N, C-alpha and C positions, 0 to 999 in steps of 0.2 A: 152492418154498421158495428166497426170497430171500436173499442174503449176510447181511444183517442178522438175520433170523430164526435163521439157523445159527450166528452168533456168539452171539446171545441163549442158544440152547439149550446151546452148549458153556459160557458163562459161569456157567449156571444149573447145569451138571454140576460144574463146579470148585466152585462154593459150597458143593452137596449132599455132596461128596467131603470137603469141608473140615470141614464140621458133623459127618459121621460120624467123623472123625479125633479131634474134641473140639475144634476150633476155634472161638475166640467171636467170633462177628460182630459182636457190639456194641462190638468193640475193633477198628475197621476198618484202622488201619494194621497191628497186628500180624497181622491176619487174611490181608489182602492180600500180606505179606512172608512169611507161612506157604504160602500157596498157590504163591507164586513160588519159595520153597525146594523145595517138594515136587516141583516141575518141574525142578529142579535148576539154577534161576536165582540167582545171588546178587544182593542188592539192598545199594546204596551210596547215601550222600547225599553233597551237594556244596553248595558255596557257591552263592547264586543268581548266574547270568551267568557260571558257570565255563565256561572254554574247552572242556571236555569235552561241554559240552551244545549246543555248536555254536549258540547262542541260543534253543534250545527249554527247557523246563521238566523234562525227564526224557527218557531216551534208553535204548534197547535196543542192545547188541552181542551178537550172535546168536554171533559167534566164540569168546567167552569162557566161558559166556553171562553177562550182567550186564545190571542196570538201575540206572542211576544218576539220581537226581533232586534237584531242588533243595530244600534242608531250609528250607522257609519255609512259613506258613500253619498250619492246624489239621492233626491228625492225619487227620480224614477227606479234606483237600483232599491231602494226602500219599498216603493211601492210594488215591485218585481216580489220581493219576500213577503209581503201580505199576501198579494195574489195568489202566489205559489200555495199557502197556509189554507187561504180559502179553498182551494181544490181540495186539500186535504179534509176539509171540513165538510164540503158538499160531495165530495165524491168517494172519500173513503180514506178515512186513516187507519182503522181496524174495524174487523167487524163487530166486537164488542164495545166499541166507542156509541155511548147511548146518544150522542148528538149526531154523529153520522146515521145512525140507524133510523132517526126521526126524519133527518133530511132527506136522505137517499131514495125515498118513497116518492117523496115529491119530485126529485130531480128527475128520477126515470120514467116517472108518470108523465111529465111535462116533456121531456124528450121523445117518448113514444107517441105521445099526441100530435106534436110537432110532425114528426115524420109520417104518421099517418095521414095527416092533412095534405102534407105535400104531395104524398103518393097518389091521392085521390083527385089532386088537381091536374098532375103530370100524365 
């Protein structure tokens, strides 16, 4: 199984868990922020081009943990920025990132467990 498939499976799991908690996927920004909050990540907006973004449209700081994104575009576009940064938080921003190290073990253990369960059924 390649890394993209592992990431897709984990994103699906986060989505499914959020729906089970009662989050509404038809409100994409609130849905993405809700998932971030459940993971212990604060989400804040900033002006486009803010220095904290260092030329990007969004950024994740695992030390806080915090996602900051520019407040521009549609709610869907802003949700995409948050979801992208959740991907960094859950699947790896950098190996030295303490937030990543803590969550990577849980993420990959869950993916391996799901893969093994499906393999036994098939």
